[in-house]
C-alpha positions as CSV (number, residue, x, y, z in Angstrom):
1,M,0.2,0.1,0.0
2,S,1.1,3.1,-0.7
3,E,2.5,6.0,2.2
4,N,-0.6,8.6,2.9
5,I,-0.2,12.2,3.8
6,S,-1.7,14.5,5.6
7,R,-4.5,17.8,4.7
8,R,-2.0,19.4,5.9
9,D,0.7,17.8,3.8
10,L,-1.0,17.7,1.1
11,L,-2.2,21.3,0.9
12,K,1.2,22.3,1.5
13,S,2.3,20.5,-1.6
14,T,0.6,21.5,-3.9
15,G,0.1,25.8,-3.0
16,L,-3.4,25.1,-1.3
17,G,-4.2,23.5,-4.3
18,L,-4.8,19.5,-5.8
19,G,-2.1,19.2,-8.3
20,A,-0.8,20.8,-11.7
21,A,-3.3,18.3,-13.1
22,L,-5.9,15.4,-13.2
23,V,-3.4,12.9,-13.7
24,G,-0.5,14.6,-11.5
25,L,-1.2,14.9,-7.4
26,P,2.0,15.5,-5.8
27,S,2.8,13.5,-3.2
28,S,4.9,13.4,-0.1
29,G,6.0,9.9,-0.2
30,V,7.5,6.7,-1.9
31,H,4.8,4.7,-2.9
32,A,5.4,0.7,-3.3
33,E,5.1,-1.0,-6.8
34,P,2.2,-3.5,-6.8
35,I,2.8,-6.8,-5.3
36,H,0.1,-9.2,-6.4
37,R,0.5,-8.9,-10.3
38,R,-0.3,-11.5,-12.8
39,E,2.3,-13.3,-14.1
40,K,1.7,-12.6,-17.8
41,P,-1.6,-10.4,-19.2
42,L,-4.5,-11.9,-20.1
43,G,-4.6,-13.3,-23.3
44,A,-7.4,-13.5,-25.9
45,N,-8.9,-16.7,-25.0
46,D,-8.3,-15.9,-20.9
47,T,-10.8,-16.2,-18.4
48,V,-10.9,-13.3,-16.6
49,V,-11.2,-13.5,-13.0
50,L,-13.3,-11.1,-10.8
51,G,-14.4,-10.6,-7.5
52,L,-17.3,-8.3,-6.0
53,I,-16.5,-5.4,-3.5
54,G,-20.6,-4.6,-2.2
55,C,-22.8,-7.5,-3.0
56,G,-26.6,-5.7,-3.5
57,G,-27.3,-3.0,-5.5
58,M,-25.8,-2.4,-8.8
59,G,-22.5,-4.1,-7.9
60,A,-24.7,-7.2,-8.0
61,A,-26.2,-6.4,-10.9
62,N,-23.1,-6.0,-12.4
63,M,-21.7,-9.2,-11.4
64,R,-24.7,-10.5,-12.9
65,T,-24.5,-9.5,-16.4
66,L,-20.4,-10.5,-16.4
67,M,-21.0,-13.3,-15.6
68,D,-23.4,-14.2,-18.8
69,K,-20.7,-13.2,-20.9
70,N,-17.6,-16.1,-21.8
71,G,-14.3,-16.1,-20.5
72,V,-15.5,-14.5,-17.1
73,K,-15.4,-16.5,-13.8
74,V,-16.8,-15.5,-10.7
75,A,-14.5,-16.5,-7.9
76,A,-14.8,-14.0,-4.6
77,L,-17.7,-11.6,-2.7
78,C,-16.7,-9.2,0.0
79,D,-19.5,-7.2,2.3
80,V,-19.4,-5.8,5.1
81,D,-23.5,-6.8,5.6
82,E,-24.0,-10.8,5.8
83,S,-27.1,-10.2,4.9
84,R,-26.8,-8.8,1.1
85,M,-24.7,-11.1,0.3
86,T,-27.2,-14.3,0.2
87,N,-28.6,-14.1,-3.1
88,D,-25.2,-13.0,-4.8
89,I,-23.6,-16.3,-3.5
90,N,-26.5,-18.8,-4.5
91,D,-26.0,-17.8,-7.6
92,V,-22.4,-18.1,-8.2
93,T,-22.3,-21.2,-6.4
94,K,-25.5,-22.0,-9.2
95,K,-23.1,-20.5,-12.0
96,Y,-19.8,-22.4,-11.9
97,G,-20.6,-25.2,-9.4
98,A,-18.7,-23.9,-6.3
99,K,-19.5,-21.8,-3.5
100,P,-17.5,-18.5,-3.9
101,D,-15.1,-17.4,-1.5
102,L,-16.3,-14.6,1.1
103,Y,-14.7,-11.6,2.6
104,K,-15.8,-9.1,4.7
105,D,-12.8,-7.0,4.3
106,F,-11.9,-5.9,0.6
107,R,-7.9,-5.6,1.5
108,K,-7.8,-9.7,1.8
109,M,-9.6,-10.2,-1.7
110,L,-7.4,-7.8,-3.1
111,E,-3.6,-10.0,-2.0
112,R,-5.3,-13.0,-4.3
113,K,-3.0,-13.4,-7.6
114,D,-5.4,-15.3,-8.9
115,I,-8.0,-12.1,-9.0
116,D,-7.5,-10.2,-12.4
117,A,-10.4,-7.5,-11.9
118,V,-12.7,-6.3,-9.0
119,I,-15.7,-4.8,-9.1
120,V,-16.6,-2.1,-6.7
121,G,-20.0,-2.1,-5.6
122,T,-20.0,0.3,-2.3
123,P,-21.1,3.7,-1.4
124,D,-20.0,6.5,-3.1
125,H,-18.1,7.1,0.0
126,W,-16.3,4.1,-0.3
127,H,-14.9,4.1,-3.6
128,A,-12.4,5.7,-3.8
129,L,-10.3,3.4,-1.6
130,P,-11.2,0.0,-3.0
131,L,-10.0,1.2,-6.5
132,I,-6.9,3.1,-5.8
133,L,-5.7,-0.1,-3.7
134,A,-6.6,-2.5,-6.4
135,C,-5.0,-0.3,-8.9
136,E,-1.7,-0.9,-6.6
137,A,-2.5,-4.2,-6.3
138,G,-2.4,-4.9,-9.9
139,K,-6.1,-5.5,-10.6
140,D,-8.6,-3.6,-13.0
141,A,-11.8,-2.7,-12.2
142,Y,-15.1,-1.8,-12.9
143,C,-16.2,1.0,-10.5
144,E,-19.5,2.0,-9.8
145,K,-20.9,6.3,-10.5
146,P,-19.8,8.5,-9.4
147,I,-16.4,7.4,-8.9
148,S,-16.2,9.0,-5.8
149,H,-17.3,11.6,-2.8
150,D,-15.4,14.7,-3.2
151,I,-13.0,16.3,-6.1
152,T,-9.9,15.5,-4.4
153,E,-10.8,11.5,-4.3
154,A,-11.7,12.2,-7.9
155,K,-8.1,13.1,-9.0
156,A,-6.6,10.8,-6.5
157,M,-8.2,7.5,-8.3
158,A,-7.5,8.7,-11.7
159,A,-4.1,9.7,-10.4
160,A,-3.8,6.4,-9.0
161,V,-5.4,4.4,-12.5
162,K,-2.5,6.4,-14.5
163,K,0.4,5.6,-12.4
164,F,-0.6,2.0,-12.5
165,K,-1.5,1.6,-16.0
166,R,-5.3,0.0,-15.2
167,I,-8.0,-0.7,-17.5
168,V,-11.1,0.7,-15.8
169,Q,-14.5,1.5,-16.9
170,V,-17.4,3.3,-14.9
171,G,-20.9,2.4,-14.5
172,T,-22.1,5.2,-16.7
173,W,-23.4,2.8,-19.3
174,Q,-25.4,5.3,-21.2
175,R,-22.0,5.9,-22.7
176,S,-22.4,2.5,-25.0
177,T,-26.3,2.4,-25.4
178,K,-27.8,2.9,-29.0
179,E,-30.3,5.9,-28.2
180,F,-27.4,8.3,-26.7
181,T,-25.1,6.8,-29.1
182,D,-26.8,7.6,-31.7
183,A,-28.1,11.8,-30.2
184,L,-24.1,12.1,-29.6
185,A,-23.3,11.3,-33.2
186,Y,-25.6,13.6,-34.6
187,V,-24.6,16.1,-31.8
188,R,-20.7,15.6,-33.2
189,S,-21.5,15.9,-36.5
190,G,-22.3,19.9,-36.5
191,K,-25.9,19.0,-38.5
192,I,-27.5,21.0,-36.0
193,G,-25.0,23.9,-35.9
194,K,-23.1,25.8,-33.1
195,I,-23.8,24.4,-29.9
196,V,-25.2,27.5,-27.3
197,T,-26.7,25.7,-24.5
198,G,-27.2,22.6,-22.9
199,R,-28.9,21.2,-20.6
200,A,-29.6,18.0,-18.1
201,W,-32.3,17.2,-15.9
202,R,-33.7,14.8,-13.0
203,T,-37.0,14.6,-11.6
204,D,-36.1,14.3,-7.6
205,N,-38.7,12.7,-5.7
206,S,-37.1,10.4,-3.2
207,K,-37.8,10.4,0.2
208,V,-36.4,8.6,3.2
209,G,-38.8,9.1,6.2
210,R,-37.5,9.8,9.6
211,M,-36.0,7.8,11.5
212,T,-35.1,7.2,15.4
213,T,-31.0,5.6,16.5
214,Q,-31.7,2.5,16.4
215,P,-29.4,-1.2,17.4
216,V,-26.9,-2.0,14.5
217,P,-27.9,-5.4,13.0
218,A,-25.6,-8.5,14.0
219,T,-25.0,-9.0,10.6
220,L,-24.0,-5.5,9.8
221,D,-20.2,-4.6,11.1
222,Y,-21.6,-1.2,10.9
223,D,-18.4,1.1,11.7
224,F,-16.4,-0.5,8.9
225,W,-19.9,0.3,6.1
226,N,-18.9,3.5,8.0
227,G,-15.2,3.8,7.1
228,P,-13.7,7.1,5.7
229,A,-16.9,9.2,6.6
230,A,-17.9,10.5,9.4
231,F,-19.5,8.7,12.0
232,M,-23.1,8.9,12.0
233,P,-24.9,6.6,14.8
234,Y,-27.0,4.0,12.9
235,A,-30.5,4.3,11.5
236,P,-32.2,1.9,8.8
237,N,-33.0,5.4,6.8
238,H,-29.7,5.6,5.8
239,V,-27.7,2.4,4.8
240,H,-28.4,0.1,2.1
241,G,-29.7,2.4,-0.9
242,N,-31.1,5.5,1.3
243,W,-27.2,6.6,1.8
244,R,-26.9,8.7,-1.7
245,W,-29.3,11.2,0.0
246,F,-27.1,11.8,3.1
247,L,-23.9,14.1,2.0
248,N,-22.3,12.6,4.3
249,Y,-21.9,8.9,2.6
250,G,-23.3,10.2,-1.3
251,T,-24.0,13.1,-3.4
252,G,-27.3,13.5,-4.2
253,M,-29.3,13.3,-7.2
254,T,-26.6,15.7,-8.6
255,G,-24.2,12.9,-8.5
256,D,-26.5,9.7,-8.7
257,W,-27.6,11.0,-12.0
258,G,-26.3,14.2,-13.1
259,V,-23.0,11.8,-14.0
260,H,-25.2,10.4,-16.2
261,M,-27.3,13.0,-17.5
262,M,-24.2,15.6,-17.5
263,D,-21.9,13.5,-19.0
264,I,-23.9,12.5,-22.3
265,V,-24.5,16.6,-23.0
266,L,-20.3,17.0,-22.1
267,L,-19.2,14.5,-24.6
268,G,-21.2,15.9,-27.4
269,L,-19.1,19.4,-26.5
270,S,-16.1,17.0,-27.3
271,Q,-14.7,15.2,-30.1
272,T,-13.2,12.8,-27.9
273,T,-13.9,11.7,-24.5
274,D,-11.3,14.5,-22.5
275,I,-14.2,16.9,-22.1
276,P,-14.9,20.3,-21.6
277,M,-14.9,21.1,-17.8
278,P,-17.0,24.9,-16.6
279,T,-15.0,27.7,-15.3
280,E,-17.9,29.0,-13.4
281,V,-20.7,27.3,-11.8
282,T,-23.6,28.9,-9.4
283,T,-25.8,27.1,-7.8
284,I,-29.2,27.0,-5.7
285,G,-31.6,25.0,-4.0
286,G,-32.4,22.9,-1.2
287,K,-34.9,21.1,0.8
288,Y,-38.7,22.1,-0.7
289,Y,-41.3,19.3,-1.1
290,A,-38.6,16.8,1.6
291,T,-39.6,19.1,4.5
292,D,-39.7,16.7,7.0
293,D,-37.5,14.2,5.8
294,D,-34.1,13.1,6.8
295,R,-32.0,13.5,3.8
296,T,-29.3,15.9,3.6
297,A,-29.3,16.6,0.1
298,P,-31.1,19.6,-1.6
299,D,-34.0,17.6,-3.6
300,T,-34.2,20.5,-5.6
301,V,-31.6,22.5,-7.1
302,E,-30.9,25.1,-10.3
303,T,-27.0,25.1,-11.6
304,I,-25.9,27.5,-14.2
305,M,-22.5,26.7,-15.7
306,K,-20.5,28.8,-17.8
307,F,-18.1,27.4,-20.2
308,K,-15.3,29.2,-22.2
309,D,-14.1,26.3,-24.4
310,P,-16.1,25.9,-26.7
311,D,-18.8,29.2,-25.4
312,V,-21.9,27.7,-24.2
313,L,-24.2,28.0,-21.1
314,F,-24.8,24.7,-19.6
315,T,-27.9,24.1,-17.1
316,W,-28.4,21.5,-14.7
317,Q,-31.8,20.7,-13.0
318,T,-33.4,18.6,-10.0
319,G,-37.1,18.9,-8.8
320,R,-40.1,17.5,-8.3
321,D,-41.1,17.0,-12.6
322,F,-40.9,18.2,-15.8
323,P,-44.0,18.8,-17.8
324,G,-43.9,17.7,-21.5
325,R,-40.5,16.1,-20.7
326,P,-38.9,12.7,-20.2
327,D,-38.5,12.6,-16.6
328,H,-34.8,12.6,-17.0
329,G,-32.5,13.9,-20.0
330,S,-29.7,15.5,-22.0
331,E,-30.3,18.0,-24.2
332,W,-28.2,20.7,-26.9
333,T,-29.9,23.9,-28.6
334,S,-27.8,25.3,-32.1
335,A,-27.8,29.2,-32.7
336,D,-30.5,28.6,-34.6
337,G,-32.7,26.9,-32.9
338,K,-32.6,23.5,-33.5
339,S,-32.0,20.6,-30.2
340,V,-31.2,17.3,-29.9
341,R,-32.6,15.4,-26.9
342,A,-31.5,12.2,-25.6
343,W,-33.4,10.3,-22.8
344,R,-33.0,6.6,-21.5
345,G,-35.3,4.8,-24.4
346,G,-35.2,7.6,-27.1
347,W,-33.6,10.6,-29.0
348,K,-35.0,13.5,-31.7
349,V,-33.9,16.8,-33.2
350,M,-36.4,19.3,-33.0
351,G,-36.9,23.0,-35.0
352,P,-37.2,26.0,-33.8
353,Y,-40.6,25.3,-33.0
354,G,-40.5,21.8,-31.6
355,E,-41.0,20.3,-34.9
356,E,-38.9,16.9,-35.4
357,I,-36.7,16.9,-37.9
358,K,-35.5,12.6,-39.3
359,A,-32.3,11.9,-38.3
360,E,-30.1,8.6,-39.6
361,P,-28.8,6.8,-36.4
362,A,-25.1,5.7,-35.8
363,P,-23.4,2.2,-36.2
364,A,-23.9,0.6,-32.5
365,T,-21.2,-0.1,-30.3
366,N,-20.7,-3.5,-28.1
367,D,-22.4,-3.3,-24.9
368,H,-20.5,-1.2,-21.9
369,W,-19.8,-4.9,-20.0
370,Q,-18.1,-6.2,-23.1
371,N,-16.4,-3.3,-24.1
372,W,-14.3,-3.5,-20.3
373,L,-13.7,-7.3,-20.8
374,D,-12.3,-7.2,-24.1
375,C,-10.1,-4.0,-23.1
376,I,-8.7,-5.5,-20.2
377,K,-7.1,-7.7,-23.5
378,T,-6.1,-5.3,-25.7
379,R,-5.5,-2.8,-22.8
380,E,-6.9,0.0,-24.5
381,Q,-9.2,2.6,-23.0
382,T,-12.5,1.2,-22.0
383,R,-15.7,4.0,-23.7
384,S,-16.1,5.4,-19.7
385,N,-12.5,5.6,-18.5
386,L,-12.0,6.6,-15.7
387,A,-9.4,10.1,-16.3
388,S,-12.7,11.0,-18.2
389,M,-15.4,9.9,-15.9
390,A,-13.2,11.8,-13.6
391,Q,-13.5,15.2,-15.1
392,T,-17.5,14.2,-15.4
393,T,-17.8,13.7,-11.8
394,I,-16.0,16.8,-10.7
395,V,-18.1,18.8,-13.1
396,C,-21.2,17.7,-10.5
397,H,-19.0,18.0,-7.5
398,L,-18.7,21.6,-8.6
399,A,-22.6,21.8,-8.5
400,N,-22.6,20.5,-4.6
401,V,-19.4,22.4,-3.4
402,S,-21.1,25.7,-4.9
403,Y,-24.5,24.2,-3.5
404,L,-22.4,24.0,-0.2
405,A,-20.6,26.9,-0.5
406,R,-24.0,29.1,-1.3
407,Q,-21.4,30.9,-3.6
408,T,-20.3,31.3,-7.3
409,V,-17.4,28.9,-7.9
410,H,-14.6,28.7,-10.0
411,W,-12.6,26.3,-12.2
412,D,-9.0,26.0,-13.8
413,K,-9.3,22.8,-16.1
414,A,-5.5,23.5,-16.6
415,K,-4.9,22.8,-12.8
416,M,-7.7,21.0,-12.5
417,D,-8.3,22.8,-9.4
418,L,-10.8,25.6,-7.7
419,V,-9.3,29.5,-8.7
420,G,-9.8,31.0,-5.5
421,K,-11.0,30.4,-1.9
422,A,-14.5,29.5,-2.7
423,G,-15.5,26.4,-2.4
424,R,-12.4,24.7,-0.8
425,D,-14.2,23.9,2.9
426,T,-17.2,22.5,1.5
427,T,-16.9,18.4,1.7
428,S,-17.4,18.1,-1.9
429,Y,-14.1,19.4,-2.7
430,Y,-12.4,17.4,0.6
431,R,-12.9,15.8,3.5
432,E,-10.5,14.5,5.9
433,Y,-11.1,10.5,6.7
434,R,-12.0,9.4,9.8
435,K,-9.2,8.0,11.5
436,P,-7.6,5.0,10.9
437,W,-8.8,5.3,7.2
438,K,-6.7,7.5,4.5
439,L,-6.4,8.8,1.2
440,P,-3.7,7.4,-0.7
441,I,-2.1,9.9,-3.2
442,H,0.4,8.5,-5.5
443,T,2.5,10.8,-8.1
444,A,0.9,9.7,-11.9
């Protein structure tokens, strides 16, 4: 494992910043090379041996999708809650004829030389450490979105992936589904003209109710589940599934769905996966309908982002509903009033008055999970590679940073850092890890 540095050392070594580039985080220590590498790279006909970190939910869904692919074997499962493992154990046993090895501590799983890659299906506050330590151990990874809880983690993860030359696919699978790839190809072709505005949105009707502190279930290691996050007394409504509505653990709708919807718009503003990032971000919002709810993430958000290259104004919205539109979506509008809109299940091109314009589809791609498996063997970059998704994730975090700071924040993509002091004290930018956990910082 790499040597770790404190907040004071981190800020001192970067001049109150976090590195001159996304993949160039400085460190005050010397880092060990991975010690659990496979003897040689996987060949085209080799089986990819997987471990799952975080049973149930999207982690298990990704595992089951991958189990249906040729040349895949799931060897181990890991979760801090035994009650979350039963169905996954049964399905893996039925598929391969043998019970998978079980772990509570993912670090023990990463010590195994026979595991080639891991699925990180944990809550947001538990993405950074498993991903970075998997990189150190020479494992590739499929990491659920958003990749991190805050900006600092996103940059640390990108640096580790680059340093250890890992192949990572992020679970933003809309980069691989036809309605979105069709819309992106059309926008990138220039057929609607110069893009001047972009917008993305998602209805938020989530509630977790009110609950008092309760005894921790015997099956759950709750201290481990909290991990590096600030400790909150146990209540059932802020753990499995609901953690995303508590900013101590998740990133609210802005991180949960913004990383999908904003990502598509941002990709349309670039010809590659190196996406543009805003120079100025302003967010207002709060709890407007869930006022009697324990959730700490806002239910209503309006974010305005200004871009310079290209010169675009972009808005992100969450709210109770969006009449006349799907409950989620990504959209671009050109200088002459044409628009392209995409959502899960469809896409369309519209003229200045909303009239639909016929558009040709783009060639189909392979699916998101097969793309990852193929890239593990070719060592090419995945469609949702970590460096690109770190950029999108940071854009989402910037919206939350502005919301928490209650002021406009400014971003410098060249330095991959905030400009000035605004937003630096928010937990969406950086937070101290709860002891004994530490965030490894690698020099890429």
